[in-house]
C-alpha positions in Angstrom: -17.9 43.4 90.3 -18.6 46.4 88.5 -17.2 47.0 84.9 -14.8 50.4 84.6 -16.0 53.0 82.7 -14.1 54.3 79.9 -12.8 57.3 82.1 -11.2 55.1 84.6 -9.1 52.8 81.6 -6.0 55.4 82.0 -5.7 55.2 78.8 -2.3 56.8 77.1 -2.8 59.8 74.9 -1.5 59.4 71.5 1.4 61.6 72.8 2.0 59.5 75.7 2.1 56.2 73.9 4.8 57.3 71.4 7.1 58.3 74.2 6.5 55.2 76.1 8.9 52.6 76.2 7.8 49.9 73.6 7.8 46.1 73.6 10.7 45.5 71.1 8.4 43.5 68.5 7.5 44.7 65.0 4.8 42.8 63.1 5.3 42.4 59.6 2.4 41.6 57.6 2.9 39.8 54.6 0.5 40.6 51.4 -2.4 40.7 54.3 -5.5 41.4 51.7 -8.3 42.3 54.2 -8.5 45.8 55.3 -10.5 44.9 58.7 -7.3 42.5 59.6 -4.8 45.2 58.8 -7.2 47.7 61.2 -7.3 44.9 63.8 -3.3 44.1 63.6 -3.2 48.0 64.4 -5.3 48.0 67.6 -3.2 44.6 68.6 0.0 46.3 68.1 -1.6 49.4 70.2 -2.7 47.2 73.1 0.7 45.7 73.7 3.0 48.9 72.8 4.2 46.9 69.9 7.5 48.9 68.1 6.0 49.4 64.8 3.8 47.4 62.0 5.4 47.0 58.7 2.9 46.6 55.8 4.4 44.9 52.6 3.1 44.4 49.4 -0.5 44.2 48.6 -1.0 45.4 52.2 -3.4 48.0 52.6 -2.1 51.3 54.3 -3.6 54.2 56.3 -5.4 56.1 55.5 -8.5 53.9 54.6 -11.8 54.0 55.8 -11.9 50.3 56.1 -8.6 50.1 57.7 -10.0 53.0 60.2 -13.0 51.1 61.4 -11.2 48.5 62.8 -8.5 50.1 64.0 -10.5 52.8 65.8 -7.8 55.2 65.7 -4.3 53.0 66.4 -2.9 54.2 63.0 -2.2 57.6 64.6 -0.6 55.8 67.9 1.6 52.7 66.3 4.2 53.7 64.1 4.2 51.9 60.7 6.2 51.8 57.5 5.1 50.4 53.9 7.8 48.2 52.0 7.3 46.6 48.2 7.6 43.4 49.4 8.3 41.4 52.5 11.6 39.9 51.7 13.0 43.8 51.8 11.5 43.8 55.3 13.0 41.1 56.4 16.4 42.1 54.9 16.4 45.4 56.3 15.2 44.1 60.0 17.8 41.7 59.8 20.2 44.2 59.0 19.3 46.6 61.7 20.0 43.6 64.3 16.2 41.6 64.6 15.8 38.0 64.7 12.6 37.5 62.4 10.0 34.8 62.8 7.6 33.6 60.7 4.5 32.4 62.0 3.3 29.1 60.1 2.6 25.6 59.9 6.1 24.2 58.7 9.0 21.3 59.4 10.5 21.7 62.8 8.7 24.8 63.4 9.0 26.0 67.4 5.8 25.7 69.0 4.8 29.2 70.2 4.4 27.6 74.0 8.2 26.4 73.8 9.5 29.3 72.1 11.5 31.4 74.3 13.0 34.7 73.3 16.0 36.7 74.7 15.3 39.3 76.9 15.8 42.7 75.2 16.4 41.1 71.9 14.7 42.9 69.1 12.4 40.8 67.5 10.1 40.6 63.9 7.4 38.8 63.6 5.5 37.8 59.9 2.3 36.6 59.8 1.0 35.7 56.2 -1.8 36.1 53.9 -4.9 34.8 54.5 -5.0 32.1 52.2 -1.5 31.6 51.2 0.0 32.0 54.5 3.7 33.0 54.6 5.8 32.9 51.5 8.0 30.3 50.9 11.2 32.9 50.2 10.3 34.7 53.6 10.1 31.4 55.4 13.5 30.9 54.1 15.1 34.1 54.7 13.8 34.0 58.4 15.9 33.0 61.4 13.0 30.2 62.3 9.3 29.4 62.4 7.1 29.5 65.1 3.9 27.7 65.1 0.6 28.0 67.0 -0.5 24.9 68.5 -3.8 23.6 67.2 -5.7 20.5 67.8 -8.9 21.2 65.8 -9.9 20.4 62.4 -9.0 23.3 60.7 -5.3 24.1 61.6 -6.1 27.6 60.9 -6.4 30.8 62.6 -7.7 34.4 61.1 -5.0 36.3 60.7 -5.8 38.9 63.7 -6.3 36.2 66.3 -3.0 34.5 65.3 -1.4 38.2 66.0 -3.4 38.3 69.3 -2.4 35.3 70.5 1.1 35.4 69.6 1.4 39.1 70.8 0.0 38.3 74.4 2.4 35.2 74.4 5.2 37.7 73.6 4.1 40.3 76.2 4.0 38.2 78.7 7.5 36.5 77.9 9.6 40.0 77.1 8.2 42.8 79.1 
């Protein structure tokens, strides 16, 4: 088996990406403090043709060298928006017809492997702060909560890893 060269990967240009049909998902970052995590989220959003990334509260915004270092240019292809609070983002998305789900460990959460989104339904997925997770008021305003099943001792994943797991799962279920 031969590893593919970069020119064989059939990468989209930024213009091709922008005009492509998107996966009907918005990623919402709730006060994510690590700029490297923000950049990684942009790369994941690019990889799965995600509609947009909403940056809320203290979450850093492009252009910033630490975001760019891990985004590798994905901030140019992926649409993004800044909102002062995550609750503001949730209310806006719900008004636009999105079902809004928080990724968190919570009572009666839907396990990710059991979550089956309706086809063609617009979805927003909220990922929380590296230490505090998704704010309770944001959970309360969400449509529901999805939990990533974990069986180890930590029950804690880096936000960039969580975004990758959830977006891959949704991509398979929606597209």
